PAZAPA-4460 file (N, C-alpha, C; in steps of 0.05 Angstrom, whole numbers, plus 32768, in hexadecimal, padded with zeros to 4 digits):
% residues 309
    n_x    n_y    n_z   ca_x   ca_y   ca_z    c_x    c_y    c_z   seq   type   mol
   8511   8E0D   8020   852B   8E0E   802C   8530   8DF4   803C     1      X     A
   8544   8DE4   8034   854A   8DCC   8044   8559   8DD0   805D     2      X     A
   855D   8DBC   806C   856B   8DC0   8086   8588   8DC9   8082     3      X     A
   8595   8DBE   806E   85B1   8DC7   806A   85B2   8DE5   8061     4      X     A
   85A1   8DED   8051   85A1   8E09   8049   859B   8E19   8060     5      X     A
   8585   8E13   8070   857D   8E21   8086   8595   8E25   809B     6      X     A
   85A3   8E10   80A0   85B9   8E10   80B3   85CF   8E24   80AB     7      X     A
   85D3   8E25   8091   85E6   8E38   8087   85DC   8E56   808D     8      X     A
   85C1   8E5A   8089   85B7   8E74   808B   85B3   8E7C   80A9     9      X     A
   85A6   8E6A   80B9   859E   8E72   80D3   85B4   8E6C   80E7    10      X     A
   85C7   8E5B   80DF   85DF   8E56   80F1   85D9   8E41   8107    11      X     A
   85C9   8E2E   8101   85C5   8E18   8114   85DE   8E09   811A    12      X     A
   85EA   8E0C   8130   8603   8DFE   8136   861C   8E0B   812C    13      X     A
   8618   8E22   8122   8630   8E31   8119   862B   8E4F   8119    14      X     A
   8640   8E5F   8115   863C   8E7C   8115   862C   8E86   80FD    15      X     A
   861D   8E9B   8102   860C   8EA6   80EE   861E   8EB8   80DC    16      X     A
   861F   8EB3   80C2   8630   8EC3   80B1   8628   8EE0   80B2    17      X     A
   863C   8EF2   80B3   8637   8F0F   80B6   8626   8F19   809F    18      X     A
   8629   8F0D   8086   861A   8F18   8071   85FC   8F15   8071    19      X     A
   85F4   8F01   8084   85D7   8EFD   8087   85C9   8F0C   809D    20      X     A
   85DA   8F1A   80AB   85D0   8F2A   80C2   85C7   8F47   80B9    21      X     A
   85AF   8F4E   80C1   85A6   8F6A   80BB   85B5   8F7E   80CB    22      X     A
   85B7   8F96   80C2   85C2   8FAB   80D3   85B2   8FAF   80EB    23      X     A
   85C1   8FB3   8102   85B3   8FB6   811C   85BA   8FD2   8127    24      X     A
   85C1   8FE5   8117   85C8   8FFF   811F   85B4   9014   8119    25      X     A
   859B   900C   8114   8585   901E   810E   8583   9024   80F2    26      X     A
   8592   9018   80DF   858E   901D   80C3   8577   9010   80B7    27      X     A
   856B   8FFC   80C4   8552   8FEF   80BA   853A   8FFB   80C9    28      X     A
   8526   9004   80BB   850F   900E   80C8   84FF   8FF8   80D4    29      X     A
   84F6   8FFB   80EC   84E6   8FE8   80FB   84CC   8FF5   8104    30      X     A
   84B6   8FEA   80FC   849B   8FF4   8106   8491   8FDE   8118    31      X     A
   8489   8FE6   812F   847E   8FD3   8144   845F   8FD7   8143    32      X     A
   8451   8FC2   813A   8434   8FC5   8139   8426   8FBD   8153    33      X     A
   8433   8FB8   8169   8426   8FAF   8180   8433   8FB9   819B    34      X     A
   842B   8FCF   81A4   8433   8FD9   81BD   841B   8FE4   81CC    35      X     A
   8420   8FEB   81E7   840A   8FF4   81F7   8413   900A   820B    36      X     A
   83FF   901B   8211   8404   9030   8227   83FD   9022   8242    37      X     A
   840F   9027   8256   840C   901C   8271   840C   8FFF   8271    38      X     A
   841A   8FF1   8260   841A   8FD4   825E   8428   8FCA   8279    39      X     A
   8417   8FBC   8289   8420   8FB1   82A3   842C   8FC8   82B3    40      X     A
   8420   8FDF   82B0   8428   8FF6   82C0   8441   9005   82B7    41      X     A
   844C   8FFF   82A0   8464   900C   8295   8460   902A   8291    42      X     A
   8473   9039   8298   8471   9056   8296   8475   905E   8277    43      X     A
   846B   9075   8270   846D   907F   8254   848B   9082   824D    44      X     A
   8499   908E   825E   84B6   9093   8257   84C4   9078   8253    45      X     A
   84BD   9063   8261   84CA   904A   825E   84C2   903D   8244    46      X     A
   84A9   9042   823C   84A0   9039   8221   84B0   9045   820B    47      X     A
   84B4   905F   820C   84C4   906D   81F8   84E0   9063   81F7    48      X     A
   84EB   9060   820E   8507   9055   820F   8509   9037   8205    49      X     A
   84F5   9028   820B   84F3   900D   8204   84F2   900A   81E5    50      X     A
   84E2   901A   81D8   84E0   901A   81BB   84FA   9023   81AE    51      X     A
   8506   9037   81B9   851F   9041   81AF   8535   902C   81B0    52      X     A
   8535   901E   81C9   854A   900A   81CC   8547   8FF3   81B7    53      X     A
   8530   8FED   81AF   852C   8FD8   819B   8530   8FE1   817F    54      X     A
   8534   8FFB   817A   8538   9006   815F   851F   900A   8150    55      X     A
   8508   900E   815F   84EE   9012   8152   84EA   9030   814B    56      X     A
   84E2   9037   8133   84DF   9052   812A   84C1   905B   812D    57      X     A
   84AF   9049   812B   8492   904E   812E   8484   9037   813A    58      X     A
   8472   903D   814E   8464   902A   815D   8446   902D   815B    59      X     A
   8437   9018   815B   841B   9018   815B   8411   9012   8177    60      X     A
   8402   9024   8184   83F7   9021   819D   83DB   9013   819C    61      X     A
   83D9   8FFD   81AA   83BE   8FEE   81AA   83B3   8FF2   81C5    62      X     A
   839C   9000   81C7   8390   9005   81E1   837B   8FF0   81EA    63      X     A
   8373   8FF2   8202   835D   8FE1   820C   8343   8FEC   8206    64      X     A
   832E   8FDC   820C   8312   8FE7   820C   830B   8FF4   8225    65      X     A
   82F1   8FFB   8229   82E8   9007   8242   82E9   8FF2   8257    66      X     A
   82E9   8FFD   8271   82E8   8FEB   8288   82CA   8FE5   828F    67      X     A
   82C3   8FCD   8286   82A8   8FC3   828A   82AA   8FA6   8293    68      X     A
   8294   8F9F   82A4   8294   8F84   82B0   8280   8F73   829E    69      X     A
   8288   8F68   8288   8278   8F56   8278   8285   8F3C   8275    70      X     A
   8276   8F27   826B   8283   8F0E   8267   829A   8F0F   8253    71      X     A
   8299   8F22   8240   82AD   8F25   822B   82C8   8F30   8238    72      X     A
   82C7   8F3D   8250   82DF   8F45   825E   82E4   8F36   8278    73      X     A
   82D8   8F1D   8278   82DB   8F0C   828F   82D2   8F1A   82A8    74      X     A
   82BB   8F27   82A5   82B0   8F37   82BD   82C3   8F4D   82C6    75      X     A
   82D1   8F59   82B5   82E3   8F6D   82BA   8300   8F66   82BD    76      X     A
   8307   8F4D   82C1   8322   8F43   82C6   8332   8F48   82AE    77      X     A
   8327   8F48   8296   8337   8F4E   827E   8337   8F6B   8274    78      X     A
   832B   8F7B   8285   832E   8F99   827E   834B   8FA0   827B    79      X     A
   8352   8FB3   826A   836E   8FBB   8266   837C   8FA5   8258    80      X     A
   836F   8F95   8248   837A   8F7E   823A   8389   8F6B   824D    81      X     A
   837E   8F69   8265   838A   8F58   827A   83A8   8F5F   8280    82      X     A
   83AF   8F79   827A   83CA   8F81   827E   83CD   8F9E   8286    83      X     A
   83B7   8FA9   8290   83B7   8FC4   829C   83BB   8FDA   8287    84      X     A
   83B4   8FD3   826D   83BA   8FE4   8256   83A4   8FFB   8257    85      X     A
   83AC   9013   8251   839A   9029   8250   838A   902A   8236    86      X     A
   8373   9038   8236   8362   9038   821E   8369   904C   8208    87      X     A
   8357   904F   81F4   835C   905E   81DC   8364   907B   81E2    88      X     A
   8357   9086   81F4   835C   90A3   81FA   8379   90A7   8200    89      X     A
   8384   9097   8213   839F   9099   821A   83B2   9093   8203    90      X     A
   83AC   907F   81F4   83BD   907A   81DC   83BD   9091   81C7    91      X     A
   83A5   909C   81C3   83A2   90B2   81AF   83B2   90C9   81BA    92      X     A
   83B1   90D0   81D4   83BF   90E6   81DF   83DC   90E2   81DD    93      X     A
   83E6   90CB   81E3   8403   90C5   81E1   840E   90C6   81C5    94      X     A
   83FE   90BD   81B3   8407   90BD   8196   8407   90DB   818D    95      X     A
   83F4   90EB   8197   83F4   9107   8190   840C   9118   819A    96      X     A
   8416   910D   81B1   842D   911A   81BE   8447   9111   81AF    97      X     A
   8446   90FA   81A1   845E   90EF   8195   8457   90E6   8179    98      X     A
   844F   90F8   8167   8444   90F0   814C   8458   90E2   813B    99      X     A
   8472   90E8   813E   8486   90DC   812C   848B   90BF   8133   100      X     A
   8485   90B7   814C   848C   909D   8155   8476   908B   815C   101      X     A
   845D   9095   815E   8446   9085   8167   842D   908B   8158   102      X     A
   841D   9076   8151   8403   9078   8147   83F1   9064   8158   103      X     A
   83D7   9066   8155   83C6   9058   8166   83AE   904B   8159   104      X     A
   83A6   9034   8164   838D   9026   815E   837A   902F   8170   105      X     A
   8360   9028   816C   834A   902C   8180   8340   9011   8189   106      X     A
   8332   900F   819E   8326   8FF7   81A8   830E   8FFC   81BA   107      X     A
   82FC   8FE9   81BB   82E5   8FEA   81CD   82DB   8FCE   81D0   108      X     A
   82D1   8FC9   81E7   82C4   8FAE   81ED   82AD   8FAB   81DA   109      X     A
   82AF   8F96   81C8   829C   8F96   81B2   827E   8F94   81BA   110      X     A
   8278   8F87   81D0   825C   8F83   81D9   8254   8F97   81ED   111      X     A
   8264   8FAC   81F3   825E   8FC1   8204   824B   8FD5   81F7   112      X     A
   823B   8FE3   8206   8229   8FF6   81FB   8239   900D   81EE   113      X     A
   8232   9015   81D6   823F   902B   81C8   8259   9024   81BC   114      X     A
   8260   900B   81B9   827B   9001   81AF   827F   900C   8192   115      X     A
   826C   9008   8181   826F   9012   8165   8274   9030   8163   116      X     A
   8264   903F   8173   8268   905C   8172   8283   9065   817C   117      X     A
   828C   9056   8191   82A7   905C   819B   82BD   9057   8186   118      X     A
   82BB   9040   817A   82D0   903A   8165   82CE   904E   814F   119      X     A
   82B7   9055   8146   82B4   9069   8131   82BF   9084   8138   120      X     A
   82BA   908C   8150   82C5   90A5   815A   82E3   90A6   8159   121      X     A
   82F1   9092   8162   830D   9092   8162   831A   908F   8146   122      X     A
   830C   907F   8136   8315   907D   811A   8314   9097   810D   123      X     A
   8301   90A6   8113   82FE   90C1   8109   8311   90D5   8112   124      X     A
   831E   90CE   8128   8331   90E0   8135   834F   90D6   8132   125      X     A
   8353   90C4   811E   836E   90BE   8118   8377   90A2   811E   126      X     A
   8368   9091   812A   836F   9075   8130   8373   9067   8114   127      X     A
   8386   9056   8111   838C   9049   80F8   8384   902B   80F7   128      X     A
   8377   9022   810C   836E   9006   810C   835E   9001   8125   129      X     A
   8355   8FE8   8129   8345   8FE0   8140   8355   8FC8   814E   130      X     A
   8358   8FCB   8168   8364   8FB4   8177   8378   8FC0   818B   131      X     A
   8382   8FAF   819A   8382   8F92   8199   8368   8F88   81A4   132      X     A
   8359   8F7A   8194   833F   8F6F   819B   8344   8F55   81AB   133      X     A
   8341   8F58   81C5   8348   8F42   81D8   8331   8F3D   81EC   134      X     A
   831B   8F31   81E2   8304   8F2D   81F2   82F9   8F11   81F0   135      X     A
   82EB   8F08   8204   82E0   8EEC   8204   82C6   8EEB   81F3   136      X     A
   82C9   8EEC   81DB   82B3   8EEA   81C7   82BA   8ED8   81B0   137      X     A
   82A5   8ECB   81A4   82A9   8EBD   818C   82B4   8ECF   8176   138      X     A
   82C6   8EC6   8166   82D3   8ED6   8152   82BE   8EE0   813C   139      X     A
   82A8   8ED1   813A   8293   8ED6   8126   8278   8EDE   8135   140      X     A
   827B   8EE6   814D   8262   8EEF   815D   8258   8F08   8152   141      X     A
   823E   8F0F   8156   8233   8F28   814D   8243   8F40   8156   142      X     A
   824C   8F40   816D   825B   8F59   8179   8274   8F5B   8169   143      X     A
   8282   8F46   8163   829C   8F49   8152   8296   8F4F   8136   144      X     A
   8280   8F45   812C   8278   8F4D   8110   8274   8F6B   810E   145      X     A
   826A   8F77   8123   8265   8F94   8121   8280   8FA3   8121   146      X     A
   8294   8F98   812F   82AF   8FA4   812E   82B9   8FA2   8111   147      X     A
   82B7   8F8A   8105   82C2   8F88   80EA   82B4   8F9B   80D7   148      X     A
   829A   8F9E   80DB   828B   8FB0   80C9   8295   8FCE   80CC   149      X     A
   829C   8FD6   80E6   82A9   8FEF   80E9   82C4   8FF1   80DA   150      X     A
   82D3   8FDD   80DC   82EE   8FDB   80CF   82EB   8FDD   80B1   151      X     A
   82D7   8FD0   80A8   82D0   8FD0   808A   82C9   8FEC   8082   152      X     A
   82B8   8FF9   8091   82AE   9015   808A   82C6   9028   8089   153      X     A
   82D8   9025   809C   82EE   903A   809F   8307   902F   8090   154      X     A
   8307   9017   8086   831D   900D   8076   8337   900B   8088   155      X     A
   8333   9000   809F   8349   8FFC   80B3   834D   8FDE   80BA   156      X     A
   8364   8FD6   80C3   8367   8FBA   80CC   835C   8FB5   80E9   157      X     A
   835A   8F9B   80EE   8352   8F91   8109   8367   8F7E   8112   158      X     A
   8370   8F82   812B   8384   8F70   8136   8378   8F5F   814D   159      X     A
   8378   8F44   8149   836C   8F31   815A   837E   8F21   816A   160      X     A
   8379   8F1F   8184   8388   8F0E   8197   8379   8EF4   819A   161      X     A
   8385   8EDD   818F   8379   8EC4   8191   8387   8EB4   81A8   162      X     A
   8375   8EAC   81BC   8381   8E9D   81D1   836A   8E88   81DA   163      X     A
   836F   8E70   81D5   835B   8E5B   81DA   834F   8E5D   81F6   164      X     A
   8336   8E5D   81F7   8327   8E5D   8211   8324   8E78   821F   165      X     A
   8332   8E8D   8213   8333   8EA7   821F   8327   8EBD   820D   166      X     A
   8334   8EC0   81F5   832E   8ED7   81E3   832B   8ECC   81C6   167      X     A
   8317   8ED9   81B8   8311   8ED2   819C   830F   8EB6   8196   168      X     A
   82FA   8EAA   81A1   82F4   8E8D   819E   82ED   8E86   8181   169      X     A
   82F2   8E6F   8177   82EB   8E65   815E   82FF   8E6A   8149   170      X     A
   8319   8E63   814E   832E   8E68   813B   8328   8E5A   8121   171      X     A
   831B   8E44   8122   8317   8E33   810A   8301   8E40   80F8   172      X     A
   82F2   8E55   8104   82DD   8E62   80F4   82E7   8E7D   80E9   173      X     A
   8300   8E83   80ED   830C   8E9C   80E4   8309   8E9F   80C5   174      X     A
   830C   8E8A   80B6   830A   8E8E   8098   82EE   8E97   8091   175      X     A
   82D9   8E90   809E   82C0   8E9C   8097   82BF   8EBA   8099   176      X     A
   82CC   8EC5   80AF   82CD   8EE0   80B3   82DE   8EEE   809E   177      X     A
   82F4   8EE1   8096   8306   8EEC   8082   82F7   8EEF   8068   178      X     A
   82E8   8EDA   8062   82D8   8ED9   8049   82C2   8EEE   8048   179      X     A
   82B4   8EF2   805F   82A0   8F05   8062   82A8   8F22   805F   180      X     A
   82C3   8F26   8069   82CC   8F43   8068   82E7   8F42   8058   181      X     A
   82E6   8F3F   803E   82FF   8F3D   802F   830E   8F56   802D   182      X     A
   8301   8F6D   8032   830E   8F86   8030   831A   8F90   804B   183      X     A
   8316   8F81   8062   8321   8F87   8079   833B   8F76   807E   184      X     A
   8350   8F84   8086   8369   8F76   808C   836B   8F6E   80A8   185      X     A
   836A   8F53   80AE   836C   8F48   80C9   8388   8F41   80D0   186      X     A
   8390   8F47   80E9   83AB   8F42   80F2   83A8   8F2F   810B   187      X     A
   83B5   8F17   8107   83B3   8F02   811C   83C9   8F04   8130   188      X     A
   83C5   8EFC   8149   83D9   8EFF   815E   83D2   8EEE   8175   189      X     A
   83E6   8EE5   8183   83E4   8ED8   819F   83E7   8EB9   819C   190      X     A
   83E1   8EAD   81B4   83EA   8E90   81B8   83DA   8E7E   81A4   191      X     A
   83C0   8E7F   81A0   83B4   8E6E   818E   83BB   8E72   8171   192      X     A
   83BE   8E8B   816A   83C6   8E92   814E   83E1   8E85   8149   193      X     A
   83F5   8E88   815B   8410   8E7D   8156   8413   8E61   815A   194      X     A
   8402   8E55   816C   8402   8E39   8171   83FB   8E2A   8157   195      X     A
   83E9   8E35   8148   83DD   8E28   8130   83EE   8E2A   8118   196      X     A
   8408   8E33   811B   841A   8E2F   8105   8420   8E10   8101   197      X     A
   841A   8E01   8116   841F   8DE5   8118   8406   8DD5   8110   198      X     A
   8408   8DC2   80FE   83F1   8DB3   80F6   83E7   8DA0   810B   199      X     A
   83F8   8D9A   8120   83F1   8D89   8136   83EE   8D99   8150   200      X     A
   83E9   8DB1   814E   83E5   8DC2   8167   83CF   8DB9   8179   201      X     A
   83D4   8DB7   8192   83C0   8DB3   81A5   83B7   8DCC   81B1   202      X     A
   839E   8DD4   81AB   8395   8DF0   81B3   8396   8DF5   81D0   203      X     A
   8399   8DE0   81E1   839B   8DE7   81FE   83B7   8DF1   8206   204      X     A
   83CB   8DEC   81F5   83E6   8DF5   81FA   83EC   8E10   81F0   205      X     A
   83F3   8E22   8201   83F5   8E3E   81FA   8411   8E44   81ED   206      X     A
   8425   8E36   81F9   8442   8E3A   81EF   844C   8E20   81E8   207      X     A
   8446   8E14   81D2   8450   8DFA   81C8   846E   8DFB   81C4   208      X     A
   847B   8DE5   81C5   8498   8DE2   81C1   849D   8DCC   81AB   209      X     A
   84B6   8DCA   81A1   84BD   8DB6   8190   84B7   8DBB   8173   210      X     A
   84C1   8DAA   8161   84BE   8DAF   8144   84A1   8DB3   813B   211      X     A
   849E   8DC3   8127   8482   8DC9   811C   847D   8DB8   8106   212      X     A
   8465   8DAC   8106   845A   8D9C   80F0   844D   8DB0   80DC   213      X     A
   8458   8DB3   80C4   844E   8DC7   80B1   8431   8DC3   80AB   214      X     A
   8424   8DD9   80A3   8408   8DD6   8099   83F3   8DDE   80AE   215      X     A
   83FB   8DED   80C3   83E9   8DF6   80D7   83D3   8E0A   80CD   216      X     A
   83BE   8E0E   80DC   83A8   8E20   80D3   83B3   8E3B   80CD   217      X     A
   83C4   8E47   80DF   83CE   8E61   80DA   83DD   8E64   80C1   218      X     A
   83EE   8E51   80BC   83FE   8E51   80A3   83EA   8E50   808B   219      X     A
   83D6   8E3E   808C   83C4   8E3C   8077   83B3   8E54   8072   220      X     A
   83AA   8E61   8089   839A   8E79   8087   83AA   8E8F   8079   221      X     A
   83C3   8E92   8082   83D3   8EA7   8077   83D7   8EA4   8058   222      X     A
   83DA   8E8A   8050   83DD   8E85   8033   83C4   8E88   8024   223      X     A
   83AD   8E82   8031   8394   8E81   8020   8384   8E9B   8021   224      X     A
   8389   8EAC   8034   8378   8EC5   8036   838A   8EDE   8034   225      X     A
   8384   8EED   801F   8396   8F06   801B   8392   8F1B   802E   226      X     A
   837B   8F1A   803D   8375   8F2F   8052   837D   8F28   806E   227      X     A
   838D   8F12   8071   8397   8F0A   808B   83B5   8F0F   808D   228      X     A
   83BC   8F19   80A5   83DA   8F1F   80AA   83E2   8F15   80C6   229      X     A
   83FC   8F13   80CB   8406   8F09   80E5   8417   8F1E   80F4   230      X     A
   8411   8F1F   810E   841E   8F31   8121   8434   8F1F   8131   231      X     A
   844D   8F26   812C   8462   8F15   8138   8467   8F19   8156   232      X     A
   8456   8F29   8162   845D   8F32   817E   8459   8F1D   8194   233      X     A
   8463   8F25   81AB   845F   8F18   81C5   846E   8EFD   81C8   234      X     A
   846D   8EF3   81E0   847B   8ED9   81E3   846F   8EC3   81D2   235      X     A
   8457   8EC5   81CB   844B   8EB0   81BA   8457   8EB1   819D   236      X     A
   845B   8EC9   8192   8469   8ECC   8178   8486   8EC3   817A   237      X     A
   8493   8ECC   818F   84B0   8EC5   8191   84B2   8EA6   8195   238      X     A
   84A1   8E99   81A4   84A1   8E7D   81AA   849E   8E6E   818F   239      X     A
   848C   8E78   817E   8486   8E6A   8165   849E   8E69   8154   240      X     A
   84AE   8E7F   8154   84C6   8E80   8144   84DD   8E6E   8151   241      X     A
   84E0   8E72   816B   84F7   8E64   8178   84F4   8E46   817A   242      X     A
   84DB   8E3B   817A   84D6   8E1E   817F   84E0   8E0E   8168   243      X     A
   84E1   8E19   814F   84EA   8E0A   8137   84F4   8E1E   8123   244      X     A
   850D   8E25   8125   8518   8E3B   8114   851A   8E33   80F7   245      X     A
   851D   8E1A   80F1   851C   8E11   80D4   8501   8E17   80C8   246      X     A
   84EA   8E11   80D7   84D0   8E16   80CD   84CD   8E34   80CC   247      X     A
   84D6   8E43   80DF   84D2   8E60   80E2   84DF   8E6E   80CA   248      X     A
   84F7   8E65   80C2   8505   8E71   80AC   84F3   8E6F   8092   249      X     A
   84E8   8E57   808D   84D7   8E51   8076   84BD   8E61   8079   250      X     A
   84B2   8E63   8091   849A   8E72   8096   849D   8E90   8091   251      X     A
   84B2   8E9A   8098   84BA   8EB8   8093   84BA   8EBC   8075   252      X     A
   84C8   8EAA   8068   84CB   8EAD   804A   84AF   8EAA   803C   253      X     A
   84A0   8E95   8044   8486   8E91   8038   8473   8EA7   803B   254      X     A
   8473   8EB4   8054   8460   8EC8   8059   846D   8EE3   805D   255      X     A
   8480   8EE9   804F   848E   8F02   8052   847D   8F1C   804C   256      X     A
   8467   8F17   803C   8454   8F2C   8037   843D   8F2E   804B   257      X     A
   843D   8F1C   805E   8427   8F1A   8070   842F   8F1F   808E   258      X     A
   8447   8F20   8094   8450   8F22   80AF   8459   8F3F   80B6   259      X     A
   8454   8F48   80D0   845C   8F61   80D9   8468   8F60   80F3   260      X     A
   847D   8F6F   80F8   848B   8F6F   8112   8479   8F7D   8126   261      X     A
   8475   8F6F   813C   8469   8F7A   8154   847B   8F70   816B   262      X     A
   8477   8F80   8182   8487   8F77   8199   8475   8F70   81B2   263      X     A
   8463   8F80   81BB   8450   8F79   81CF   845F   8F70   81E9   264      X     A
   8474   8F7E   81F0   8482   8F77   8208   847F   8F8D   821D   265      X     A
   847F   8F88   8236   8478   8F9B   824A   8490   8FA3   825B   266      X     A
   84A8   8F99   8254   84BF   8FA0   8263   84C6   8FBE   825D   267      X     A
   84D6   8FCA   826F   84DD   8FE7   826B   84F7   8FEB   825D   268      X     A
   8505   8FD4   8257   8522   8FD7   824E   8525   8FD6   822E   269      X     A
   8517   8FC2   8221   851A   8FC0   8205   8530   8FAE   81FC   270      X     A
   853B   8F9E   820D   854F   8F88   8206   8550   8F76   821C   271      X     A
   855F   8F61   8217   8561   8F4B   822C   854C   8F35   822A   272      X     A
   854E   8F22   823C   853D   8F0A   823A   8520   8F11   823F   273      X     A
   851A   8F26   824F   84FF   8F2D   8256   84F0   8F3D   823F   274      X     A
   8501   8F43   822D   84F4   8F53   8216   84EF   8F43   81FD   275      X     A
   84D7   8F37   81FB   84D1   8F26   81E3   84D4   8F35   81C9   276      X     A
   84CF   8F4E   81C8   84D1   8F5E   81B0   84EB   8F60   81A4   277      X     A
   84FF   8F65   81B5   851C   8F68   81AC   8524   8F4B   81A1   278      X     A
   851A   8F36   81B0   8521   8F1B   81A7   8515   8F14   818C   279      X     A
   84FC   8F1D   8187   84F0   8F17   816E   84FC   8F28   8157   280      X     A
   8505   8F40   815D   8513   8F4F   8149   852E   8F41   8142   281      X     A
   853B   8F37   8156   8553   8F27   8150   854E   8F0F   8140   282      X     A
   8537   8F02   8144   852F   8EEA   8135   852B   8EF1   8117   283      X     A
   851F   8F07   8112   851A   8F0E   80F7   8535   8F15   80E8   284      X     A
   8546   8F23   80F6   8561   8F29   80EB   8571   8F0F   80E6   285      X     A
   856E   8EFC   80F7   857D   8EE3   80F4   8572   8ECF   80E0   286      X     A
   8557   8ECE   80DE   854B   8EB9   80CE   853F   8EC3   80B2   287      X     A
   8541   8EDD   80AE   8539   8EE9   8094   8551   8EF6   8087   288      X     A
   8562   8EE7   8079   857A   8EF3   806C   8573   8F05   8055   289      X     A
   855D   8F01   8049   8556   8F12   8030   854E   8F2E   803B   290      X     A
   855C   8F41   8033   8556   8F5D   803C   853C   8F68   8034   291      X     A
   8532   8F62   801C   8518   8F6A   8014   8501   8F5E   8024   292      X     A
   8503   8F44   802A   84F0   8F36   803B   84F1   8F41   8057   293      X     A
   8508   8F46   8062   850B   8F50   807D   84FF   8F6D   807E   294      X     A
   8503   8F7D   806B   84F8   8F98   806B   84D8   8F96   806A   295      X     A
   84CD   8F85   805D   84AF   8F81   805C   84A6   8F7B   8079   296      X     A
   84B4   8F68   8086   84AC   8F5F   80A1   84B0   8F76   80B5   297      X     A
   84C4   8F83   80B4   84CD   8F98   80C8   84BC   8FB1   80C4   298      X     A
   84B4   8FB8   80AA   84A6   8FD2   80A7   8496   8FD3   808F   299      X     A
   849D   8FC6   8078   848D   8FC9   8060   8470   8FC2   8062   300      X     A
   846D   8FAA   806D   8451   8F9F   806F   843F   8FB0   8081   301      X     A
   844B   8FBA   8097   843D   8FCC   80A9   8435   8FE7   809B   302      X     A
   8447   8FF3   808C   8441   900A   807E   842B   9005   806A   303      X     A
   842B   8FEF   805D   8417   8FE9   8048   83FB   8FE3   8056   304      X     A
   83FB   8FD1   8069   83E1   8FC8   8075   83D5   8FDD   8088   305      X     A
   83E6   8FEC   8095   83DC   9001   80A8   83DB   901C   809B   306      X     A
   83E3   901E   8082   83E3   9036   8072   83F3   904C   807F   307      X     A
   840A   9046   8086   841D   9059   8095   842B   906B   8081   308      X     A
   8428   9065   8067   8436   9076   8052   8451   906B   804B   309      X     A
***
């Protein structure tokens, strides 16, 4: 897609043609693969209202691990995913109370005592994946390898939060993990994941700005590895799209079978500037004019990868 074609589709400097806009009246199914219980203290009633306001029909709850003081949790500072998020038991209970609208992953601090047993227990009780794995560990460390082995045994995906200097270190070594576990579906998320859509990305910059130089690691990984997928959530995902919308439109088209809508926003409202999720939903509607591609990103890929039926 060249710049002239993109301008016509995305409306750079002009109004967006109505025929390119998706319906915003609830006729499109939206599955949100990234939400949390007690996110920054948000009440459960507000979470329900938030998801409804965004037009989400089903949400995946990503819990924290146990509260332990280890180097992997920054001596406890990153317990609750550094966002006061509750653990798997709370996510499972909430999903059981709202089975039509919520499902849940399980999580545990990978190098904590009994982590494998804890993951196996919850996967046996209905968890459909592992994550958000957000710990200060090498992505290919023995503790993380044990997590992937559990995922492989239970045939569930793993969602990884990549943040330089903080969580899941060694982004350049991710391909070795993907090759070692070809039957495990990995889902990438967060600042380092999205920064690396740019071939000239500076790993120290969490929210880069300006035009994207094509050929970044994330783009290449998505193209080269069939078991790797992208989570569009959070300010990092929204920033990656907004910083260069011409690149984003082509990125959506190129990876339409690999991207899943996630929100990961802690606000109680579900719209407005503070809600990155509603902004990202609007981005998909605006930059993905093809209805089949948009359906994949909004719900189809999640149904397939998370086995939601």
